[in-house]
C-alpha positions in Angstrom: -198.1 -13.5 -18.6 -198.0 -15.3 -21.9 -196.1 -12.4 -23.5 -193.5 -12.6 -20.7 -193.1 -16.4 -21.2 -192.7 -15.9 -24.9 -190.1 -13.1 -24.3 -188.1 -15.4 -21.9 -188.2 -18.3 -24.3 -187.0 -16.1 -27.2 -184.1 -14.7 -25.1 -182.9 -18.2 -24.3 -183.2 -19.3 -27.9 -181.2 -16.2 -29.0 -178.5 -17.0 -26.5 -178.3 -20.6 -27.7 -178.0 -19.4 -31.3 -175.3 -16.9 -30.2 -173.1 -19.6 -28.6 -173.7 -22.0 -31.5 -172.5 -19.2 -33.8 -169.4 -18.7 -31.7 -168.6 -22.4 -32.0 -169.2 -22.4 -35.7 -167.0 -19.3 -36.2 -164.2 -20.7 -34.1 -164.2 -24.1 -35.9 -164.0 -22.4 -39.3 -161.1 -20.0 -38.7 -158.6 -20.1 -41.5 -155.1 -21.7 -41.1 -153.6 -18.2 -41.5 -155.5 -16.9 -38.5 -154.6 -20.0 -36.4 -151.0 -19.5 -37.1 -151.0 -15.8 -36.2 -152.8 -16.5 -32.9 -151.1 -19.7 -31.7 -151.1 -18.4 -28.2 -154.9 -19.0 -28.0 -155.8 -22.4 -26.5 -157.7 -24.5 -29.1 -160.8 -26.2 -27.6 -162.1 -29.5 -28.9 -165.7 -29.6 -30.1 -166.7 -31.6 -27.0 -165.0 -29.1 -24.7 -166.8 -26.2 -26.5 -170.1 -28.0 -26.2 -169.6 -28.4 -22.4 -168.6 -24.8 -22.1 -171.9 -23.8 -23.9 -173.9 -26.0 -21.6 -172.4 -24.2 -18.5 -173.0 -20.8 -20.0 -176.6 -21.7 -20.8 -177.2 -22.8 -17.3 -175.9 -19.5 -16.0 -178.0 -17.6 -18.6 -181.1 -19.6 -17.4 -180.4 -18.5 -13.8 -180.2 -14.9 -14.9 -183.5 -15.1 -16.8 -185.5 -16.7 -14.0 -187.0 -13.4 -12.8 -188.4 -12.7 -16.3 -190.5 -15.9 -16.4 -194.0 -14.9 -15.2 -192.6 -12.8 -12.4 -191.9 -9.4 -13.8 -195.3 -7.9 -12.9 -196.9 -4.7 -14.1 -196.2 -3.2 -10.7 -192.5 -3.8 -11.1 -192.6 -2.3 -14.6 -194.5 0.7 -13.2 -191.9 1.1 -10.5 -189.1 1.2 -13.1 -191.0 3.9 -15.0 -191.7 5.9 -11.8 -188.0 5.7 -10.9 -187.0 6.9 -14.3 -189.5 9.8 -14.0 -188.1 10.7 -10.6 -184.6 10.7 -12.0 -185.7 13.1 -14.8 -187.5 15.3 -12.3 -184.5 15.5 -10.1 -182.3 16.5 -13.0 -184.8 19.1 -14.1 -185.0 20.4 -10.5 -181.2 20.5 -10.3 -181.0 22.4 -13.5 -183.7 24.9 -12.4 -181.9 25.4 -9.0 -178.6 25.9 -10.8 -180.2 28.5 -13.1 -181.7 30.3 -10.0 -178.3 30.3 -8.3 -176.7 31.7 -11.4 -179.3 34.5 -11.7 -178.9 35.3 -8.0 -175.2 35.6 -8.5 -175.7 37.8 -11.5 -178.1 40.0 -9.6 -175.7 40.4 -6.7 -172.8 41.3 -9.1 -175.0 43.7 -11.0 -176.1 45.5 -7.9 -172.5 45.8 -6.6 -171.4 47.1 -10.0 -174.3 49.5 -10.3 -173.6 50.9 -6.8 -169.9 51.5 -7.7 -170.7 53.1 -11.1 -173.5 55.2 -9.5 -171.3 56.4 -6.8 -168.5 57.5 -9.3 -171.2 59.0 -11.5 -172.6 61.1 -8.7 -169.2 62.4 -7.6 -168.2 63.4 -11.1 -171.6 64.9 -11.7 -171.3 67.2 -8.6 -167.8 68.4 -9.6 -168.8 69.1 -13.1 -172.0 70.9 -12.1 -169.9 73.1 -9.7 -167.5 74.0 -12.5 -170.3 74.8 -14.8 -171.8 77.1 -12.2 -168.4 78.9 -11.8 -168.1 79.3 -15.6 -171.7 80.6 -15.8 -171.0 83.2 -13.0 -167.7 84.5 -14.5 -168.4 83.8 -18.2 -165.6 83.6 -20.7 -164.1 86.9 -19.3 -162.4 84.8 -16.6 -160.3 82.9 -19.1 -159.7 86.1 -21.1 -158.4 87.9 -18.0 -155.9 85.1 -17.4 -154.6 85.4 -21.0 -154.4 89.2 -20.9 -152.8 89.2 -17.5 -149.8 87.2 -18.9 -146.4 89.0 -18.3 -144.9 87.8 -21.6 -145.5 85.7 -24.6 -144.2 82.5 -23.0 -146.6 82.9 -20.1 -149.4 83.7 -22.6 -148.8 80.5 -24.5 -148.6 78.5 -21.3 -151.9 80.0 -20.0 -153.5 79.3 -23.4 -152.6 75.6 -23.3 -153.7 75.4 -19.7 -157.1 76.8 -20.6 -157.4 74.5 -23.6 -156.6 71.5 -21.3 -159.2 72.5 -18.8 -161.8 72.9 -21.6 -160.9 69.5 -23.0 -161.1 67.9 -19.5 -164.6 69.4 -19.1 -165.7 68.0 -22.4 -164.2 64.6 -21.7 -165.9 64.6 -18.3 -169.2 65.2 -20.0 -168.6 62.3 -22.4 -167.6 60.0 -19.5 -170.7 61.0 -17.5 -172.9 60.3 -20.6 -171.3 56.8 -21.0 -171.6 56.1 -17.3 -175.3 57.1 -17.4 -175.9 54.7 -20.3 -174.1 52.0 -18.5 -176.2 52.5 -15.4 -179.4 52.4 -17.5 -178.2 49.1 -19.2 -177.2 47.4 -15.9 -180.5 48.6 -14.3 -182.5 47.1 -17.1 -180.6 43.8 -17.0 -180.9 43.7 -13.2 -184.7 44.1 -13.4 -184.9 41.4 -16.1 -182.9 39.0 -14.0 -185.0 39.7 -10.9 -188.1 38.9 -12.9 -186.5 35.7 -14.3 -185.6 34.8 -10.7 -189.2 34.9 -9.7 -190.2 32.7 -12.6 -187.4 30.3 -12.0 -188.2 30.0 -8.3 -191.8 29.3 -9.1 -190.8 26.6 -11.5 -188.5 25.1 -8.9 -191.4 25.0 -6.4 -193.7 23.3 -8.9 -191.0 20.8 -9.8 -190.4 20.0 -6.1 -194.1 19.3 -5.7 -194.2 17.0 -8.7 -191.1 15.2 -7.5 -192.5 14.8 -4.0 -195.8 13.5 -5.3 -194.1 11.0 -7.7 -192.0 9.7 -4.8 -195.1 9.2 -2.7 -196.7 7.2 -5.6 -193.5 5.2 -5.9 -193.4 4.3 -2.2 -197.1 3.3 -2.2 -196.4 1.1 -5.3 -193.4 -0.5 -3.5 -195.5 -1.1 -0.4 -198.1 -3.1 -2.4 -195.5 -5.6 -3.7 -195.6 -9.2 -2.5 -192.5 -11.0 -1.2 -191.6 -12.4 -4.6 -191.8 -9.0 -6.2 -189.8 -7.5 -3.4 -187.0 -10.0 -4.1 -187.0 -9.1 -7.8 -187.0 -5.4 -7.0 -184.1 -5.9 -4.7 -182.2 -7.5 -7.6 -183.1 -4.7 -10.0 -181.9 -2.1 -7.5 -178.7 -4.0 -7.0 -178.1 -4.0 -10.8 -178.8 -0.3 -11.0 -176.5 0.5 -8.2 -173.8 -1.6 -9.9 -174.2 0.4 -13.1 -173.9 3.7 -11.2 -170.7 2.4 -9.6 -169.3 1.4 -12.9 -170.0 4.8 -14.5 -168.5 6.6 -11.5 -165.4 4.4 -11.6 -165.0 5.0 -15.4 -165.4 8.8 -15.0 -162.9 8.9 -12.1 -160.3 6.9 -14.1 -160.7 9.3 -17.0 -160.6 12.5 -14.9 -157.5 11.3 -12.9 -155.6 10.5 -16.1 -153.1 13.4 -16.4 -150.9 11.9 -19.2 -150.0 14.5 -21.8 -151.0 12.6 -24.8 -152.1 13.8 -28.3 -154.7 11.7 -30.1 -153.1 11.0 -33.4 -156.4 10.7 -35.2 -157.2 8.0 -37.7 -159.0 4.7 -37.3 -159.0 2.1 -34.5 -158.6 -1.6 -35.3 -161.0 -4.4 -34.5 -160.3 -5.2 -30.9 -160.2 -9.0 -31.3 -160.0 -11.7 -34.0 -161.4 -10.7 -37.4 -163.6 -13.7 -37.5 -165.7 -12.4 -34.5 -168.9 -10.4 -34.9 -171.0 -7.9 -33.0 -173.6 -9.6 -30.8 -175.0 -6.4 -29.2 -174.8 -3.0 -30.7 -174.5 0.5 -29.2 -177.6 2.3 -27.9 -180.9 1.0 -26.6 -181.3 -2.7 -26.4 -183.2 -5.5 -24.7 -181.9 -6.9 -21.4 -182.7 -10.1 -19.5 -183.9 -8.0 -16.6 -186.4 -5.3 -17.8 -185.7 -1.8 -16.6 -182.0 -2.4 -15.6 -180.1 -1.2 -18.7 -181.8 0.8 -21.4 -178.7 2.1 -23.1 -175.7 -0.1 -24.0 -172.6 2.1 -23.8 -170.5 0.0 -26.2 -170.7 -3.0 -28.6 -170.4 -6.6 -27.6 -168.1 -8.8 -29.8 -168.5 -12.5 -29.5 -165.6 -14.9 -29.3 -164.3 -18.0 -27.5 -162.8 -17.9 -24.0 -159.1 -17.2 -24.3 -159.2 -15.4 -27.6 -157.0 -12.2 -27.7 -158.3 -8.7 -27.0 -156.2 -6.1 -28.7 -155.6 -2.4 -28.0 -157.6 -0.6 -30.7 -155.1 2.4 -30.7 -151.8 3.4 -29.1 -152.1 4.8 -25.6 -151.5 4.4 -21.9 -153.5 2.0 -19.6 -155.4 4.0 -17.0 -157.4 1.1 -15.5 -156.4 -2.5 -15.3 -158.5 -4.6 -12.9 -161.9 -5.8 -11.8 -164.9 -3.4 -12.5 -168.1 -4.7 -10.9 -170.5 -5.9 -13.7 -167.8 -5.4 -16.4 -165.6 -8.1 -14.7 -161.9 -7.9 -15.7 -161.6 -4.5 -17.5 -158.9 -2.5 -19.3 -159.2 1.2 -20.1 -156.7 3.0 -22.4 -156.2 6.8 -22.7 -155.5 7.6 -26.3 -154.9 11.3 -25.7 -156.7 14.6 -26.6 -157.5 15.6 -30.2 -157.2 19.0 -31.7 -160.7 19.9 -30.5 -159.7 19.2 -26.9 -161.7 15.9 -26.7 -160.1 13.1 -24.7 -160.5 9.7 -26.4 -160.6 6.6 -24.1 -161.4 3.0 -25.0 -162.6 0.3 -22.6 -162.6 -3.5 -22.8 -164.7 -5.6 -20.5 -165.5 -9.2 -19.4 -161.9 -10.5 -19.9 -161.0 -14.0 -18.7 -157.4 -13.1 -17.8 -154.9 -10.2 -18.0 -151.6 -10.2 -19.8 -148.5 -10.5 -17.6 -146.4 -7.4 -17.5 -149.1 -4.9 -18.1 -150.6 -2.5 -15.4 -151.9 1.0 -15.0 -149.4 3.4 -16.6 -148.1 0.8 -19.2 -147.8 2.1 -22.7 -149.5 -0.1 -25.4 -149.4 0.0 -29.1 -152.2 -0.6 -31.6 -152.8 -4.3 -32.0 -151.0 -5.3 -28.8 -152.7 -8.0 -26.8 -154.0 -6.5 -23.5 -156.4 -9.2 -22.2 -158.2 -12.4 -23.2 -161.9 -12.8 -23.9 -164.0 -14.2 -21.1 -167.3 -14.0 -19.4 -166.5 -12.3 -16.1 -168.9 -9.9 -14.4 -172.5 -9.8 -15.6 -172.3 -11.8 -18.8 -174.2 -14.7 -20.4 -171.3 -15.9 -22.6 -167.7 -15.1 -23.6 -167.3 -11.8 -25.4 -165.5 -8.5 -25.2 -167.5 -5.4 -24.3 -165.9 -2.5 -26.3 -166.5 1.1 -25.5 -165.1 4.4 -26.8 -165.7 7.6 -24.8 -165.2 11.2 -25.8 -164.6 13.4 -22.7 -166.2 10.6 -20.7 -169.3 10.4 -22.8 -169.9 7.0 -24.6 -170.2 7.2 -28.4 -170.8 4.4 -30.9 -167.4 2.6 -31.3 -168.2 1.9 -35.0 -167.5 5.6 -35.5 -163.8 4.8 -34.9 -163.7 1.5 -36.8 -163.0 1.1 -40.5 -165.9 0.8 -42.9 -164.7 -2.7 -44.0 -164.7 -4.0 -40.4 -168.2 -2.7 -39.9 -169.3 -4.5 -43.0 -167.5 -7.7 -42.4 -168.5 -7.9 -38.8 -172.2 -7.1 -39.2 -174.6 -7.4 -36.4 -176.2 -10.9 -36.5 -178.2 -11.0 -33.3 -178.9 -9.2 -30.0 -178.0 -11.1 -26.8 -176.7 -10.5 -23.3 
């Protein structure tokens, strides 16, 4: 209990520090930056303080369930659900392997049957010819040659006999090759059948483990009190929201059929240069334990209304509300030489830019949205993602080294 109270208090302190840092950064922007971004509304110090108080109140509401309420049972349920998810994936992989082996066995059996049938037919014909040759010997061919009426017929018969001999030799070679092919396919078929038995056994074991873990999970859920049930419901809601977000992102990427080529090179910092990273890519803490274990992008702090820029030229493939991401923009930057589609995502915007929509072409540095705190957010910032063929990668891979140095991570919040 004490550890959870300490954790909650630390989280609130970090958020306060984050917002204070945002205010300090905004108040100390250079004149040059202010002149280049005169479209951004300048807030007075009093207005910014009020804004921080509102954001802190919202953050405190979101952190309520952490204070003395996240029991060991709830933590255990999150671990069990993660195990079940892994078991289901493993079972799916095993079943997919079994189906693949089953298909290979069926194809091999059909191929073996076809080759075996052709082999048997040729084998019978060749054996019949060999029997005839054995009966009559080479005299049969000699009689044909000596029975020629003239030299032209003699030459013709000679080439005919030579062709028959070559055909017989070729038939023998073909039969030998077919026999070797039959032996190889038979060996592979037997190996696949053996692997199928092992794979099926593994699938059955995995199914038992999965069923037992689900039973343990249900028993654990049944033992929760009303307060824990409410928290679990909130956790499930967040998880469902994350699944919906990922599905929506993947569908947007898959449905983007623009013939674009990724030009390569770097991406620019997606907002004012005075901003900094408040949460990095990868594993991170979250106000609700067990909800998000991997952060698919980086969070960059900034005041509400600050510009969000397109990090690279491209075409907008999503421009609207996205569940926990709030106001979101996705840009397709095209496919590189390795066939990898590069897409960037910007979340939590306060407002969109008039004139832009899905299908709009944007250039690097063009304003596409304004920083906000929409969706699941404890303060104004832009959530910035880069995906390769739909898979999130660390956006810093695409940013310049100088930007990574100048905009160093200073704290972990929201």
